[in-house]
Structure formats: C-alpha cells, structure tokens
N, C-alpha and C positions, 0 to 999 in steps of 0.2 A: 705725421704719416711721409714715409719716404718708398720712393721704389728702387729696388734693387734686382739684382739677379741671383736665382737659388744655383749652385746651392749655397747654404748661407751656415758661415762658423761665429758662433755665439761667444763672447768672454763678456763677465760682470764681474768686477770687484767693488764692495760694499765698504766703506769706510765708517766704521761703528761710531768713533768718536767725533767725526764732522758730519756723520749723518748725509753722507753724498754716495754716490753711486757713478760708475765710467761703465758704460755699455757699450761696445763693439759689435758690430754685426761686420762679420769679414767679408773679403771681397768673394764673390763666388767663381764656381769652376766656368770653365766656357761650355757654354750652349745652354746655360741651366735657363729657367722660366722666369719670366719678371714677377715679382713678389712685392706686396704690399706690406709694410711691417707697423704694427700698432701694438704699444705698451699700455698695459692696464698695472693696477697695483700690484696684482698677485700673480702676470704669467707676461708672455711674451706671445703675441697672434702674428703667423706668417701664411697672407692667404693669397690664394693662387688661382686660376682658372680651373685645377684640377683639384680644387678642396682647401681645408685650413687644415692648419698645423699650429698645435697649442704649446709652448714649454712653461710651465708652470715653476714659480717660486717656490723653493722652500720654505715651510711653515715658519712663520716668525720673521719672514722678508717681506716689506712692503715698499713698493717704490710709488711717487710722486707724478704722475704722468704731464701734469699742466706745470710742474718745475722744470721741463726738459730744456736746456738751455746748452751753448758751445758745439752747437751743432756744426760737424765739418767732417769732409770726405778726406781721406790723405790715401793716395796710390799706393798701391802694394798692401794695405791694411785693412782699409775699407772704414765705415760710417761711425765714426765718435758721437755720443750724446752722452750728457752730464745731467743727474737728475738727485731731486733729494731723496733719502731712503731712509730707512729703520730696520733694525736688527736686532731681535729680543735676544734671547741668551746664546752665549757662545758655547761652542763644541767642548767637551771635555778631552784636554791633551791627555796623549797615550803617556801613562808612566812606567819606566822602568821598576818602581818601588813603589808598592802599594802603601798612599798615604796613612792607610787606617791600621797596620802593623806597628803602631808607637810601641807597644810594649805588650807582655805577656802574652807574645801570640805565637806559636811554631809556625816557620814558613821556609821554603825552599826555592833555592836557586838553581834556575835553569839556564842553560845556554839557548839563546834567543833562534841560533839559525835552526837549531835540530830539536832541543827539547829535551837535551840529557839533562839530568840532575848534578848539579855540582856539588850542592849543601843539601841537604837531606834533616827536614825536621829541627830546624835550629830555632831555640827559643830565643826571643831577642827579649832583653830587659831594659835596654837605655839604644834610642836611635837619637844620635846627635849631630849637628851641622858642623862643620870644620870651619876653624877660621879661615880668612882670606893665606893664600900662597904664602905672602910676606908678611904674615902677621911677627913673626918671631924679630923682623928689622923694625918693627913699629914700637918692643918691647920698652927701650931706649925712652920713648917717648914719655911712656906711661909711669914709668918706675923711676926714683931718686935715687937707688941704689944698684947695684949690680945685678945684669939679669937671671931671675931665680931660675927661669924655663933654660938653660943654657945647656945644649945637649942631652935635653929630656923631649925627645920627637914623641908625637902624641900617638900611640898604639892602643887598639882596642882589646879589650877583656874578651875571656870566652863568648857571654852573651852581649856585646855591645856590638852595634853597626855603625862608623863614623860617614855621614853623608859629604863630600866633596861636590867640586863643581860637575863632574863627569864622571866619577868613579865612587864606590863603595870603600871602605876597610872594613873587613871581617877579621876575627882572629879565626885562625884555620888550624889550630893544632891539633884538635880530636876530631878532624876530617882527616887527616894527611897520615899514611903508613909510616912515612919517614920522614924525618927533616929536613926541606927545602933549603936551599941556600938562596939567598939574597939575590934579586935581581937578577930573578928565572922567568920566565914566561909560563903563564899558567893556561893548558891548551886542553880544548875539548876534547874528552878522551874517543867520544863518536864521531864527529864533524873536521877536526884537526883547527876548527877557528881558535886565535887567541882571545882569551876572555879576560886576561890580565895579567899580574905579574905580582910575583913574592916582593916584599916591602921589606921584611927582614925573617927570620925563621919562622914567626909565628903568626905575621900579619901579611895578609894578601890583596891586593888590590883588584876589584874587579871593575871595569869600565863600564857605566851605563848603557852604550849601546851595545853591548855585548851578552847581556843577561838579564833575564827579569825576576824579580822576587816575588812570589805568590803564598797565598796560605796555605799549609801542606794539604789541607781536606780539599783544596780547590783543583782545577783543572789547567794544564799548561793553554795559555792561549794563543792560538794561533796567529800572528799578526805578520803582513806580508812584510819582508825585509825592509824595503825601500819606505813604507808607510812609518815602520817602528823608528828609523835612524833618523828621518826628516822629524819624528815628532818628537822623540827626545833630546835631539839638537838644537831644537826649536824652542822649549820649555827652560834648557840650559840657560839659554843665548838671552831669555825675556826674563829668566831670575835674574842674571847677572846684571842686565842693562836696571832693570828696578833698584837692586839692593846697593849697585855700586856706582849707576849712572855713568858706565860705559857704553860705547855702544859701538866699538870697532876690537875687531877679535883676530887672533893670529889662529889659524886651523893645524896644528902639527901633530907630526907623528908620537910615538913613544921616544922615538931617538932623536927628538928635538929638531927635527927636520919640518918645515912651514911648507906646508900644501896647499894652504888658501886664504887670502885674506878676504876677512867678511865686514861689511860696515851694514848694521841694521837701519833701516827706514822706519818703518812702524811697525805696532805687531796688534792691531785691531783691523787687519784686513778680512773679510769675509770673503773668499771666492766661490765662484759658482759656476759648476758643470753641469749643462744641459743635458737631460736623458730623453729623448725623445721616442715616441713610438713610430714614427712614421721613418721610411728610410732615405727620403729627401733630407735630412738633415742629420748631422754626423755630430760625435760626441766632440767637444773641444778636450785635446788630450793631455793637457795639464795635469788632470788628477787620476793618472789612467790605473791606478791600485785600488779607488775609492767603492765602495760595493754598490751593487744595484738598487737603484729607485725607482717607484713609481713616478715620480717628480722630478725635482734636479737635486743634487748632490753637492752640498755646502760645505766648505772647510774652512775653520779659524787660522788663519795663517800670517806669517811674519813677512814682510816685505824685507831684501835684502838686497844689496850692492855685492859684487864677489870679483875676485880676481884671483887666476890659477897661479902657483907658483912652480909646478914643474917644471922639469927641463929649464932650469935657470930663466924660464919666465918672469919678469916682474920685481927682478933680484933686487934691482936699489931700492924699490919701493917697499921690497919686505924688508929689506935689512933697515931702512926709515922706520918702518914701525915698529918693528923688533926694540928701538932702542927707544922708543916713546913709551913713557910712562901711562899714558891713558890707554894705550891698546892692551887688553888682555890677552894671555894665551890660553887656548884652552886643549889639551891632551887628549888624543884620541889612538887607538892602534892604527899603525901605515896603512893597512887594507881599508879600515873604516874610513879613512880622509880620503881617499880615491874612491871609494863607494860615492860620500858627499859628493864629489866634485863631478862623478858623473850624475847625480841625480839633478845638481845644478844645474848643469850643462843642458840636462834634457828637458827642465822645465824651463829654461830661458828660451831652447830654441822652439817650445811651443807654446810661447807666448807672441802676440800679432807683433809687426815686426817694429812698431812704433817704443813697444814697451820694453826690449831688450837691452838698449843701453843708456847709461847716463852717466854723462863727466867722465868718459873712458871706463867706466867699470859695467861691467854684466849685470843685470837685473833677473833676479828667481823670486819664486815664491815658493818657503817653507811652511807645509801642512802641520798644524799641532793636533 
C-alpha cells in the first residue's frame, strides 16, 4: 500500500513470455487528494476520503500482488511497481488481407481511407507468398548451372494474388479501361490517396497499409486510420522478425528515401489503458483510438526503438544501416511513412517520462 496524490495516471505493460508486469502510477496533479493504492489480482483500487475508485483489468489478465517488488519513486514520473502477471489469449491483429480468402472465393479490394472499391468481385484461385527481395541474387548458390530465372520477373496471372512484405501483387488487366504505363502511381478515384503503383502493363502493386481485401458479400470494415496503420505495420514487422531473424528495419518511401529507423525490442507486450467511470481518474492516452469498454482496454503490442530521418536527421546512422545486410528495408508510400512517424512520436510523448528513451533511441508501442 502506498500513499500518493490524485489525480493519478496509470500505465500497465504485461510481458506474456516473461509473465511479468510493470505498473506505473503517475505523478498527481497539483492540489489533488491523498489516495491509498492497492493491487488485487484483477483490479487496481484507489481509496480516498470521498470514496473508492476501481480500475478493473481486462478479462484473462491477472496480477500477483504478493510478488510486488522493485518499488521505487521516480521524480516527474511516479511510482513504479513490478509484479508477476499472466495474460491469456492475445488479441488478433488487424489484417489488410483476410487469410480465409485462400482460394475459390470472390473478394473486393477497398481503399482503406474512404472505402472506394478498387477491384470488385475478383475470384482468387491462388494466394502465394513472394520470396525475399534478394532471392534472385541467391540463385547462384542453389544452382550448378546458369540462372534459369534470369530476366523472368514474377507476375501474377488473372486469378492470382502474390503477397510480399508490405504489398500485394495482382493482375489488373481485366479491371482497367486502358493499358497503363509501368511505374505509375495508382490513385484512389474518390479521396486521391496513393494506393500503389503499376509494376508492368498487367501487374499492380497495392500497399497493405492502403487497401483492405474483403469477401465480396461482406461489408467494408470502418477501422480508424491510425489503428489500421499501426496494426498492419506491426504484423509485417513481427512476421519478418520471425521468418528472417531480422530486428532492424529502415522504413522508406516508394522513392527510396529513408524516413525512419526501427528496432523491434519485443512482440509479446500487452499494454492496458484503464477506463474509469470516475472523473477523478483520467485515461492514459497511449491507445487513443481504442474502443470504449466497461473495464480496461488491452492491446497486444510490439515495443520498438526508432529514430526519425527526415530533414537530414540521423543521416550518418541511416547511411550505416542502409549498408548493413542485417537491416531489412520496408517500403511504404511516402505519406504513410510520415503518418507512421507521427504515430510513433505521439505514442512516445504519451509514455511515462522514464520509458520514452533508450540508448539515444526513442521508444514507442505499435498496437496490433
């Protein structure tokens, strides 16, 4: 039990694999009332002379109050507690491509920003993952004879969808009124957002952050833009970390310009934003787009370090990363790179002061 002042800001991060939790009770506003804080397995209790406020943990999350340790007060930040914790099933990430659409099903491609249909009622017979971007350079290590794939790019047929790190390749011949030129932008007719670009006269690349693929009989899912971008990029990063043991990334625009350096620390965080019925306890603003709930909102999130590279910032470090074969480039539309940088900066500013920086990098959570 500890005595602090109200109004109190609460931050909770649960690490699934480590079965541990970091609880931070932020510094109060001036003139607040004294509060007694106690932790139960399923809630946080805040008692004052005026009454008691309870912040309930999400279902499936349990703390072990008796394991409380590492108690310390950090000026400008608040009271820090570390406890054992358990979290059950992880929330499902938002996907720009419905994985159930493996074959034999008609689907439509929507602009994520406004819902405009880009490709309507396309029957996909094959949904195939693309090899890594440097696959052709490795063919010499596989074959004892000249490269049989030389000058033979991978282009999808009419009912194919090839899935890359951050994009889809589809055959667009039947959807176009006239044959497009290669390397031209694909723009949404309604909101004028860049959705992708043409790779050839018959192949279009759609970026995962810009389109949603849904069954034709289904309705367009209205997902907040910030939430969608975070989830899609977080899922891409986790898949690349798992498949290639790569944890450092350059986020670059379609023009090749590097906007952000990203370093993935972990992908097993569960971050909770308490929702209180009392006006004396305000929400922690990290997860501002989360849906309202009766108890707490919890999101599976990845924890990243990042450095912005706009306006020639971190130029030497960016050059070093670009020349490092262990760093993987992730290409997105330039406007989306700026959106992601804004999201990271906003989330970083919402963290408790002691969590905002690590080894000269800035820290942020991307919710999945």
